[in-house]
N, C-alpha and C positions, 0 to 999 in steps of 0.2 A: 673607042668601046672600054680599052682599060681605064680611060680615066674614068668614066663613069662606073665601072665597078669599082673603082676606087673611092667614088666619091659616094656610092651608094655602102660600102661597107663604113666607111668614116661613121655616114649617118645611122647605120643601124647598129655602130657601138657606142655611138654617142646615145642613141636612144635609149639603150642596154645600160649603160652607164646610170642614163636619168632615170631609168626605171631601179634599177637595182640603193642609187640613191634616194627613192622615191619609197621604197619598201623599207631602207632602213630607218628613213625619217618617220615613216608611219610606225613602225617598230616601237621606237623612240618615244614619239608623242601621243601615240595613241593606244598602243597595243600592251607594252608594257607599264605604262599607270593602270590600264585596265587589269590586267594582270595581277597587280601590286594590290588593286583593291578588293578584288577575289578572295586572295588572300586572308586581306584583313577582314572580309567578312567572313570567312568560312572559322578562322580564329573566334570573332563574336560568336558567332553560331554555336559553337563547339563549347565556349562559354558560357553561354546561355542554355544550353542544354543540361551542363553539368548543374548548372544552379538549379533548375527545374528537377533533376531527378534527385539533387538533395533534399528541394522543399518537399518534393513527394516521398522521400523517406521519412521526411522530420513528421509530415503528417500521418501517414502508416503508424510511427513508432508513438505518434500523441493518440491517435485512436486505441491502438493497441495497449499502451500504458492507462488510457482515460477507461478501457472496458476492465482491465485486471484491477485498477481502484475500485469502482464500482461494484465487483465483483467479491472483493476483501473487506469493502462496508456492509455489502449484504449478508455477509458470511459471520461479522461481527453481532451484526442486529438478528441473526437466527441463533447464535450463541447467546446471545443475552437471555433474549426470548425464551429459551429453553430451560434459562439457565434459573429464570425469576419467572416462576409462575402465574397465572392469572389469580390463582386462589393460597392461602396459605397451606394447604397440603401438610398439615402438621405431621401425621402419621406416617408419610411416606420418608419425611425427612428425620424422624426420632428413629424408626427403621433402619434406614443408612447409616445413619451415625452409630447406634447400636451394634449393629453389623461388622461396622469399620473398630468398635472396639471389644468386640470378642476376636479378629483379626489380629488385634495387637495384642491380646492377652492383660486386657487392663482390668484391674480386680474393684470390686466396689463402686461400678460404675454408676453413676445416678445423673439422669438430665430431666431438670425444673426448670417450671419459670420463676424467674426471679420474683421477691416480693412488691419491687417497683412495678409492675406490670410486664405484661409480652408485647404489647405493640406499642410502637412508638413511631414517631417521623423525624428526628432529630439529624439521627444518623442517616435515615434515608435520603432527607434532602442535602446531607454532606456530601454524598456519595452523589448525587445527580447534580451537584453544584447549583450554583445562585439561589435565590431570595423564596424560600418557603412560603412566603406570602403569594407568590403568583398562583392564583388559582386555574391559568388554563394550561399549564407545564403538568404532567403526569408523572410523578416520582413515585418508584417503591416503596411500598408500606413495609416494617422493619419488625421483625419478631424477634425478643430478645429470652435468650436462653441461659442456665447455669449449669456444665458441667461437671460433676465432682468424682474422682477417681484416684488410687493407687496405683503404680506402675513403677519399673524400673527406669535409669533417664533413658537407655535406648529405646523402650515402648513408648515412650511419652514422646521422642524426639521422631518416631515413626508415625505415630497418629497425628501430631502436628503437621508434617511433612504431607501426609494425605488429606488433609482438612481442605485446602484449595481445591482438589480433584474430584469433589464431592457433585453430584447432577447440579445442585441447589447453588446458587451463589452464598457463599456464605462470609462473615467476617469474623475474624479474632480480637476482640474488644480489649481483656484482660486475662491475663495470665499471671496465677499466684500460685508458687511451687513452694513447700516445705519437706526438707529430707530427713528423713527417721531412719537413720542406720540403712541408708543404701535402698532405700523404700520412698519413693516419691509422692507424696500427697499432692495432687493438683488439681485447683480450681479453674475453670476457664468461663468467660462470659463471651458468648458468640452472638451474632445478629445475622437472622435468615430472611432474604428479602420477597416479596412477592407485589404483583403489579396492582393488584385490587386493592380497595380502603379499608381501613382499619376497622 
């Protein structure tokens, strides 16, 4: 009986040793590679999720910047439409320039249409760019004015600095200044633009 017990214990020992060896072998041959593959897949998934998140951020930024650029273009077109009216609106322009002349203390102020004519399209075409012979492109029309006045240098400078701030789009074409004992006599040629036909 003792011999039988000894054999059973030996067999159980071998069986246990075989099971342990089978588990170790299964670990190294099956589970360890599967765990390594899972870890590799986790790293790949994390990298792909990061790439997807970056792509989503870029799309959102592009959509946001595209909206901003569109708004900027629309604002530019509105400013241009506000500064270049449909009709010449000569009275309003003369009133605004006259108010500016009074504000800066200009003496002997005269605003006239020069002898060569008040409306022209050469400067307007140059402002719009391109070939003036293209009839399908709408270009602003030009009204030319001549302004003559006397002032100090400081008042002349303030008047010229404020000219671009007029509600109308106005271009300064020429400036002629004569100094007579500190009193400057100035002659300006300006152009005002509108969207109608001359």
